[in-house]
Wavefront OBJ file of the C-alpha trace (Angstrom):
o trace
v 38.596 35.645 -50.287
v 40.899 38.372 -49.050
v 42.744 40.625 -51.495
v 45.845 42.623 -50.635
v 46.892 45.662 -52.636
v 50.253 47.401 -52.635
v 49.862 50.966 -51.406
v 52.363 52.192 -53.965
v 50.500 50.749 -56.954
v 50.363 53.089 -59.934
v 47.012 51.752 -61.159
v 44.433 54.577 -60.810
v 41.586 52.277 -59.694
v 43.712 50.784 -56.927
v 44.872 54.253 -55.852
v 41.253 55.426 -55.662
v 40.209 52.318 -53.732
v 43.046 52.813 -51.227
v 42.128 56.494 -50.723
v 38.481 55.578 -50.250
v 39.352 52.852 -47.750
v 41.597 55.213 -45.746
v 38.845 57.846 -45.715
v 36.202 55.317 -44.638
v 38.406 53.964 -41.816
v 39.144 57.506 -40.612
v 35.451 58.414 -40.578
v 34.585 55.211 -38.709
v 37.260 55.933 -36.065
v 35.995 59.517 -35.663
v 32.378 58.389 -35.308
v 33.347 55.767 -32.742
v 35.371 58.322 -30.759
v 32.468 60.788 -30.833
v 30.047 58.076 -29.725
v 32.287 57.125 -26.798
v 32.818 60.750 -25.790
v 29.135 61.689 -25.916
v 27.009 61.134 -22.816
v 24.487 58.339 -23.061
v 21.066 59.678 -24.065
v 18.469 59.583 -21.310
v 15.858 58.028 -23.596
v 17.569 54.636 -23.687
v 16.318 53.608 -20.263
v 13.236 51.471 -19.982
v 10.025 52.978 -18.654
v 10.414 50.921 -15.506
v 13.556 52.826 -14.512
v 12.865 56.164 -16.207
v 13.217 59.097 -13.841
v 14.670 57.030 -11.036
v 18.003 57.890 -9.549
v 20.196 55.896 -7.273
v 19.510 56.885 -3.685
v 21.732 56.664 -0.637
v 22.099 53.290 1.043
v 18.863 51.818 2.306
v 18.314 50.933 5.953
v 16.617 47.552 5.991
l 1 2 3 4 5 6 7 8 9 10 11 12 13 14 15 16 17 18 19 20 21 22 23 24 25 26 27 28 29 30 31 32 33 34 35 36 37 38 39 40 41 42 43 44 45 46 47 48 49 50 51 52 53 54 55 56 57 58 59 60
């Protein structure tokens, strides 16, 4: 079930819920932006590829 609340409601519980929701959405957007902006940690590679770098084209 989805509930919709009017932003201009005068009920204090609804006002608090709307403020909390806005704050939570803002924090989630900021965390996502920081995650996308941060370089990927080196430790996420498997051991098989750890320490390897892409070399110039191979001559086969």
